[in-house]
Phi, psi and omega in degrees: 000125183262129177268174189300143182228094174219225167079130171235182181300333184277018184288160185240164178306315184290323176293321181292318177309307179298320175297330174290320176300315177293326178296324186262001185305312183294333180282333180291317180298325180286341179278337186307306180298322177307307178296319176300307185294326172301308182298330178290315177294324179294318181299315181285349177270356179101358183282134181292166182299312178298316177304312181296319173291326180290325180296318181294319185288328190249338180261303174058061177207098190309301185290333175290326177294318174299315179293320177307308183295321176301314180292315179299316186291336179274356181085015180302143172294149187302312180305319180294322177300310184295319178296317182296311178293333170305311182288325177297325187265009177304329185300336178293338177292321179291322176301314183295324173306315177296326186275330186310315175303334180276337185234012183290344181276346181283165177284166175297332180291344173265323189288326182294308180290322175302325182283323179292320185274008183279117178233180180299310179301313179294330176288317179298326181281322183285321182290329176298313174299311185302324186273004169286147193286347184290165188253030175305129179273008184241029183287338174291333177293326175302312182302309180304318179298315177297314187286322180295317179299308181301320181297311185290323181294318180299317180294317178304308177302321180293314180297322172302316178302309182298314192280318184243355183298334179286345176283342183261109184286128173059041179302320185295341184265000186279352180081010183292337181291352171300333181298325176286331173289323168304316179296318175300318180303309178302330179293321189276314189315308182302341183263000178284057181253005177220161184297321177300315179296317184298311184289326174298315179291315181300311185294320176296319179298316182294321178291320175301319181289315180292338185250015186304325184282350181296142185283165180049037175061022184298333180291324175294322185293313180296323175298317181300309188295325181291314175304314170310306182296316184294318183296314183295323182293314176300322177296319181293316180301321176301312180296330180286332177289000000 
């Protein structure tokens, strides 16, 4: 799936911001049912309106929020919830490593919001822009536009889920969350251009299926580590050749 590709050296901060919004639009659409379902489940789990919205506003990590409300509903202690969501979000460290060379010249007042707003969708949209060959000095505005659009959409969908989600019977069982799975598949496919990437994805997928029954999403963590290890191993073999 290709994100927006335009931009010349004469781009402006505002044009980059708008281009970022356009570039992430398909992924925003895919996140809509995911956000509504989260709001619905959070409300049914006993989380208040303020607490649900605050989690989306200050945590802003879809998968971790789903895990957190499940653990809260089951009476899990707070330290274990924090530890679990920490490991689930470790993939953002890899995203940050890829983004750093493109933003290291920016001030902290830029790095902090860009880091907070960094999600799977924002990363795949922004890195595509950063890797384009033009010399625009405003590419970080593209990332800001993409990230801000996704952020506002997530909060809005959370609010919709909390306020009217109870009027939709069994919304979580409609399979709407598959939209997010399809979105992630679309995000990954354009990067399957090498043997290491392909084997990394395949091995992670197999591990995720084999370890699906593990508690607290440990299977997801093992799948992530497996994919990283396999990809790095193949890359090292290729470099030796």
